C-alpha positions in Angstrom: 0.0 0.0 0.0 1.3 3.4 -0.9 1.6 5.5 2.3 0.7 9.1 2.8 4.3 10.2 3.0 5.1 8.4 -0.3 2.2 10.3 -1.9 3.5 13.6 -0.6 7.1 12.8 -1.6 5.9 12.0 -5.1 3.9 15.2 -5.3 6.8 17.2 -4.0 9.1 16.0 -6.7 6.5 16.6 -9.4 5.8 20.1 -8.2 9.4 21.3 -7.5 9.8 25.0 -8.2 6.3 26.2 -7.7 6.3 29.8 -6.4 3.9 32.7 -6.4 3.8 34.4 -9.7 4.9 31.2 -11.6 3.8 31.0 -15.2 4.5 27.3 -15.5 1.0 26.1 -14.9 -1.1 23.5 -16.7 -4.3 24.0 -18.6 -6.9 25.4 -16.2 -9.9 23.9 -18.0 -12.3 22.0 -15.8 -12.2 18.3 -16.4 -14.4 15.3 -15.7 -12.9 12.1 -14.4 -13.5 8.8 -16.1 -17.1 7.6 -16.0 -18.3 5.1 -13.4 -20.8 2.5 -14.3 -24.4 3.8 -14.2 -26.0 3.5 -10.7 -22.7 2.9 -8.9 -22.5 5.0 -5.7 -19.5 7.2 -4.8 -17.6 5.8 -1.9 -17.0 8.8 0.4 -15.3 9.8 3.6 -16.5 12.7 5.7 -14.0 14.9 7.6 -15.6 17.2 10.1 -19.0 15.7 11.0 -20.6 18.1 13.5 -22.5 21.4 13.0 -22.0 22.5 9.4 -20.4 19.1 8.6 -23.6 17.4 9.7 -25.6 19.7 7.4 -23.6 18.8 4.3 -23.6 15.2 5.2 -27.4 15.2 5.3 -27.4 17.0 1.9 -25.2 14.3 0.4 -27.4 11.6 2.0 -30.4 13.1 0.3 -28.9 12.5 -3.1 -28.9 8.7 -2.4 -25.6 8.6 -4.4 -23.1 7.9 -1.7 -21.7 5.0 0.2 -20.2 6.3 3.4 -17.0 4.5 4.2 -15.3 6.6 7.0 -16.1 9.4 9.5 -13.4 11.6 10.9 -13.6 14.3 13.5 -11.1 15.5 16.1 -14.0 15.6 18.6 -15.4 12.2 17.6 -18.0 11.1 20.1 -18.9 14.6 21.4 -22.6 15.5 21.5 -22.5 17.5 18.2 -21.1 14.4 16.3 -23.5 11.8 17.6 -26.2 12.2 15.0 -23.9 11.4 12.1 -22.3 8.6 13.9 -25.7 7.1 14.4 -26.5 7.5 10.8 -23.5 5.4 9.7 -22.7 2.9 12.5 -20.7 0.7 10.1 -18.4 3.5 8.9 -14.9 3.4 10.2 -14.1 6.2 12.7 -11.0 8.4 13.0 -9.9 11.4 14.9 -6.8 12.1 12.8 -7.4 12.5 9.0 -3.9 11.4 8.3 -4.5 8.1 10.0 -7.8 7.8 8.0 -5.9 8.1 4.7 -3.2 5.7 5.8 -5.6 3.0 7.2 -8.7 3.3 5.0 -7.5 5.3 2.0 -8.1 2.5 -0.5 -11.7 2.2 0.5 -13.1 5.5 -0.6 -13.0 7.7 -3.8 -14.0 11.1 -2.5 -13.9 13.2 0.7 -16.1 16.0 1.9 -14.4 18.4 4.3 -16.2 20.7 6.7 -13.5 21.6 9.2 -12.3 25.1 10.3 -10.8 27.3 7.6 -7.2 26.9 8.8 -7.4 23.1 8.3 -8.8 23.1 4.8 -5.4 23.2 3.1 -3.6 20.2 4.6 -6.6 17.9 4.4 -7.4 18.9 0.9 -3.8 18.7 -0.3 -3.5 15.2 1.2 -6.7 14.2 -0.5 -5.6 15.3 -3.9 -2.2 13.7 -3.4 -4.0 10.5 -2.5 -6.1 10.6 -5.7 -9.4 11.5 -4.1 -12.2 13.8 -5.4 -12.6 16.7 -3.0 -15.6 18.7 -1.8 -14.5 21.4 0.7 -16.5 24.1 2.4 -15.7 27.7 1.6 -13.2 29.2 1.7 -11.1 26.4 0.2 -8.0 27.9 1.8 -7.2 30.6 4.4 -4.1 32.1 2.9 -3.1 33.4 -0.6 -0.3 30.8 -1.0 -2.4 27.9 0.2 -5.0 28.7 -2.5 -2.2 29.0 -5.0 -0.9 25.5 -4.1 -4.3 23.9 -4.2 -5.1 25.4 -7.6 -1.8 24.0 -8.9 -2.5 20.6 -7.4 -5.9 20.5 -9.0 -4.4 21.3 -12.4 -1.9 18.4 -12.0 -4.8 16.0 -11.2 -7.4 16.8 -13.9 -9.1 13.5 -13.4 -10.1 14.5 -9.9 -13.3 16.5 -9.3 -13.0 19.5 -7.0 -15.8 21.5 -5.6 -16.0 24.3 -3.1 -19.1 24.6 -1.0 -20.6 27.8 -2.2 -23.9 26.1 -2.9 -25.6 29.0 -4.7 -23.2 28.4 -7.6 -25.4 25.5 -8.6 -28.7 27.4 -8.2 -30.7 30.0 -10.1 -28.4 33.0 -9.6 -25.6 31.1 -11.4 -27.6 30.3 -14.5 -29.4 33.7 -14.5 -26.1 35.7 -14.2 -24.5 33.6 -17.0 -27.6 34.0 -19.3 -27.9 37.7 -18.7 -24.2 38.3 -19.2 -24.2 36.3 -22.5 -27.3 38.2 -23.7 -25.8 41.6 -22.9 -28.2 42.5 -20.1 -25.3 42.6 -17.6 -22.6 44.6 -19.3 -20.3 47.6 -18.6 -20.4 46.9 -14.8 -18.2 49.5 -13.0 -19.1 49.0 -9.3 -20.4 46.3 -7.0 -21.5 46.6 -3.4 -21.6 43.5 -1.3 -23.1 43.7 2.2 -23.4 41.3 5.1 -24.7 43.2 8.1 -25.9 40.4 10.4 -24.5 39.9 13.9 -21.3 37.9 14.2 -20.0 35.8 17.0 -17.3 38.3 18.0 -19.5 41.4 18.2 -19.8 41.3 21.9 -16.1 40.7 22.6 -13.6 43.3 24.0 -11.6 45.0 21.2 -9.0 46.1 23.8 -7.7 42.5 23.8 -3.9 42.3 24.4 -3.3 38.5 24.3 -5.0 35.2 23.3 -7.3 33.6 25.8 -5.7 31.6 28.7 -5.8 27.8 28.0 -8.6 25.7 29.6 -9.2 22.1 30.2 -9.3 20.1 27.0 -12.6 18.2 26.4 -12.2 14.4 27.0 -10.7 12.5 24.0 -10.4 15.6 21.8 -7.4 15.6 19.5 -6.3 19.2 19.9 -3.0 18.7 18.1 -4.7 17.6 14.9 -7.3 20.4 15.3 -4.5 22.9 15.1 -3.0 21.3 12.0 -0.2 23.5 10.6 -1.1 26.5 12.7 1.2 27.6 15.5 0.4 26.3 19.0 -2.5 27.7 20.9 -3.6 26.2 24.2 -7.2 24.9 24.0 -10.0 27.4 24.7 -13.7 27.0 23.9 -13.6 30.3 22.1 -11.6 28.6 19.4 -13.9 25.6 19.0 -17.4 24.8 17.4 -17.6 27.8 15.1 -15.8 30.2 17.3 -12.7 29.7 15.2 -14.2 32.0 12.6 -13.6 35.0 14.8 -9.8 34.8 14.9 -7.3 35.8 12.2 -5.3 32.7 13.1 -8.1 30.3 12.3 -10.9 31.8 10.3 -11.6 34.5 7.7 -14.3 36.5 9.4 -17.5 37.7 7.7 -15.7 38.2 4.4 -14.4 34.7 4.1 -17.7 33.3 5.4 -20.1 35.1 3.2 -18.1 36.5 0.3 -18.3 33.3 -1.7 -22.1 33.4 -1.4 -22.4 37.0 -2.5 -19.6 37.6 -5.0 -19.1 34.2 -6.7 -21.0 34.9 -9.9 -19.8 38.5 -10.1 -16.2 37.4 -9.8 -16.5 34.5 -12.3 -18.7 36.0 -15.1 -17.1 39.4 -15.0 -13.7 37.7 -15.1 -12.4 39.9 -12.3 -9.3 37.9 -11.4 -7.1 39.6 -8.8 -7.4 43.2 -7.6 -4.6 45.8 -8.0 -5.6 47.7 -4.9 -7.2 46.7 -1.6 -8.1 49.5 0.9 -9.5 49.2 4.4 -11.9 52.2 4.3 -13.5 51.8 7.7 -12.8 49.6 10.8 -14.6 49.6 14.1 -13.1 47.5 16.9 -9.8 46.8 15.1 -7.3 44.7 17.0 -4.5 42.3 16.3 -6.4 39.1 17.3 -10.0 38.9 16.0 -12.0 40.6 13.3 -13.4 44.1 13.5 -17.0 44.7 14.5 -17.5 46.5 11.3 -15.5 46.7 8.1 -15.6 48.5 4.8 -13.1 47.2 2.2 -12.6 48.5 -1.3 -11.2 46.2 -4.0 -10.1 47.7 -7.3 -10.0 45.5 -10.4 -8.5 46.6 -13.6 -10.0 46.6 -17.1 -10.0 43.2 -18.8 -11.2 41.6 -22.0 -13.0 44.7 -23.2 -14.8 45.2 -19.8 -14.2 48.4 -17.7 -12.5 48.6 -14.3 -14.6 47.5 -11.4 -14.7 48.8 -7.8 -16.1 46.1 -5.4 -16.9 47.5 -1.9 -17.5 45.1 1.0 -19.6 46.1 4.0 -20.1 44.2 7.2 -21.2 45.1 10.7 -24.6 46.0 12.2 -23.9 49.7 12.1 -22.2 49.8 8.7 -25.0 49.6 6.0 -24.1 50.4 2.4 -25.7 53.3 0.5 -28.9 52.1 -1.1 -29.9 53.4 -4.6 -33.3 54.9 -5.3 -36.0 52.3 -6.0 -34.2 49.6 -4.1 -37.4 48.4 -2.3 -37.6 45.8 0.4 -34.7 43.7 1.6 -36.4 40.3 1.8 -35.0 37.4 3.8 -33.4 34.8 1.5 -34.9 31.4 1.9 -31.8 29.8 0.4 -29.6 30.7 3.3 -28.9 27.6 5.4 -29.4 27.6 9.2 -26.2 27.9 11.2 -25.4 26.9 14.8 -24.9 30.5 15.8 -27.5 31.4 18.4 -29.3 34.6 19.3 -28.8 36.1 15.8 -30.2 39.6 15.5 -31.9 40.4 12.2 -30.0 43.1 10.3 -31.8 46.1 8.8 -30.5 44.9 5.5 -30.2 41.2 4.6 -27.0 39.9 3.0 -26.9 40.8 -0.7 -25.3 42.8 -3.5 -25.9 45.8 -5.7 -24.4 45.8 -9.2 -24.0 49.1 -11.0 -23.6 49.1 -14.8 -23.5 51.9 -17.3 -27.3 51.7 -18.0 -28.8 49.4 -15.3 -28.7 48.7 -11.6 -29.2 45.1 -10.3 -30.2 44.1 -6.8 -29.4 40.6 -5.6 -29.5 38.5 -2.4 -27.2 35.7 -1.2 -26.6 32.1 -2.2 -28.8 31.2 -5.2 -31.0 34.3 -5.1 -31.7 35.8 -8.5 -31.0 39.3 -9.5 -33.7 41.9 -10.2 -33.4 45.2 -12.1 -34.2 48.3 -10.1 -36.2 50.4 -9.9 -39.4 48.4 -10.7 -40.3 50.7 -13.6 -37.0 49.9 -15.4 -37.5 46.2 -14.7 -40.9 46.3 -16.5 -39.3 48.2 -19.4 -36.6 45.5 -19.8 -38.8 42.5 -19.3 -39.3 41.6 -23.0 -35.5 41.6 -23.5 -34.6 39.2 -20.8 -33.5 35.7 -22.0 -34.9 32.4 -20.8 -32.8 31.1 -17.9 -32.2 27.3 -17.9 -32.9 25.4 -14.8 -30.1 23.8 -12.9 -29.7 20.1 -13.8 -28.3 19.3 -10.3 -27.8 20.9 -6.9 -24.2 21.5 -5.7 -23.9 18.1 -4.0 -25.3 16.2 -6.9 -23.1 18.1 -9.2 -20.0 17.1 -7.3 -21.0 13.4 -7.2 -22.0 13.4 -10.9 -18.5 14.9 -11.6 -16.9 12.1 -9.5 -18.8 9.7 -11.8 -17.7 11.5 -14.9 -21.2 12.7 -15.9 -21.0 16.5 -15.2 -18.3 19.1 -14.6 -18.2 20.8 -11.2 -19.4 24.4 -11.3 -17.1 25.6 -8.5 -13.8 23.8 -9.2 -10.6 25.0 -7.6 -9.4 26.5 -10.9 -12.3 29.0 -10.7 -12.8 29.6 -7.0 -9.2 29.6 -6.0 -8.7 33.1 -7.3 -11.9 34.2 -5.6 -10.5 32.9 -2.3 -7.3 34.7 -2.9 -9.3 38.0 -3.2 -10.7 37.3 0.2 -7.3 36.5 1.7 -6.1 39.9 0.4 -9.1 41.6 2.0 -8.4 39.9 5.3 -4.8 41.1 5.2 -6.0 44.7 4.7 -8.4 44.2 7.6 -5.7 42.7 9.9 -3.2 45.5 9.1 -6.0 48.2 8.8 -4.3 49.7 5.7 -4.1 50.0 2.0 -2.3 47.4 -0.1 -1.1 47.7 -3.7 -1.0 44.4 -5.4 0.6 43.3 -8.7 -1.7 40.6 -10.2 1.0 39.6 -12.7 3.8 38.9 -10.2 1.3 38.2 -7.3 3.2 40.4 -5.0 2.3 43.3 -2.7 4.4 46.2 -3.8 4.0 48.8 -1.0 4.3 46.8 2.2 7.0 44.2 2.7 5.4 42.9 5.9 2.1 42.4 4.1 3.9 40.7 1.2 5.4 38.2 3.6 1.9 37.6 4.9 0.9 36.1 1.6 2.4 32.8 2.9 1.6 33.5 6.6 3.8 32.1 9.4 5.8 28.9 8.8 3.8 25.7 9.5 4.3 23.9 12.8 6.9 21.2 12.9 5.6 18.0 11.4 3.1 19.8 9.2 5.6 21.4 6.8 5.4 18.3 4.4 2.0 19.6 3.1 3.7 22.8 2.0 6.6 21.3 0.1 4.8 21.0 -3.2 
């Protein structure tokens, strides 16, 4: 049996010389793997089975297209993992994903990853190196360099299906945006506003923080070392666990990394935005060195490309930080496509998550996830109604799409080659948040040109001893 280390060693040799800004990349086209026999289920392993992991496992279960081989969670046996364990009592159980690949790697073809952001990279990289199809929750990676390495790994394994978990990319907004762009309804876009103004977990914390929380007693049987993965050592604290990780720069990506992929995915793909040349922190309330601001306004500037004009994308988060609303905007309805989270006591924002797209002649209003766009004001929408093209229905939801791609029957709609650059945009935004500054970025060399410290942050801190093997590709 080929071991995990042998896989990684092979990948390391094949990928020698990869660096940021390299032009030596393979064809970025989305590929389908070889077809499986009709009706054969995809053998899958789940990594991260509580909370959001449980939700995506239930979504995969509803497809009736999976055979669950293994379950992995660092907190295996804790109350939030019990439901999934009960669903699949015959599945092999692991706390350490590395042991799962070593001991059961020959028994499954695909993995679904729903762990904290900081652990996405090593798990996903090992899965690709082991020849597994990968579904990973957004963002696919936490740092710019991690996303770069994962995109390169996906290109080197075109027979493997990759899918990031921005589920709206398989719903109505995806097909509508594509159809309206191709029909010339969406054209000459020059500005986009994206807003997520709901309450976040860290909003009640003290921004005068001067150190990380003092370590507390580790829950029984929890594998904290594996939970940390490549991140530098932090003593266990409940404010890092069960979704709290999203609050911290060291583990999560805040509101931008959490919701950006549900708001800006179609804008980024179909307007071919690529990477920005300037990222500016315009407003920060509660800025500190440890967790995300209570409110943020971030401006991303994208250059002209393929005959399309430059675009300014402005991000707003925070309860007190609503974006300007154009005349005729109307009511901000609650999006029924937004999945329930395990965050409690959420306060309803005055404006639900969404986006406003400004073009030369039209303004579009949109929600989150799969919500469709509408032209505003209503009078303009009525005037344009006869020009709108027919929008095709989605042939499969995001989970079915991934499984069908594993079987060679469809292409994934959110493969790493497409969403990797979007995740890099978010990582640049997070860097501007963390430093509370303006960054000038060269999309060709993939370097920050006005801040040497920020440029070093593209790769973040070196991985912990024993975890550097995942970064040697």
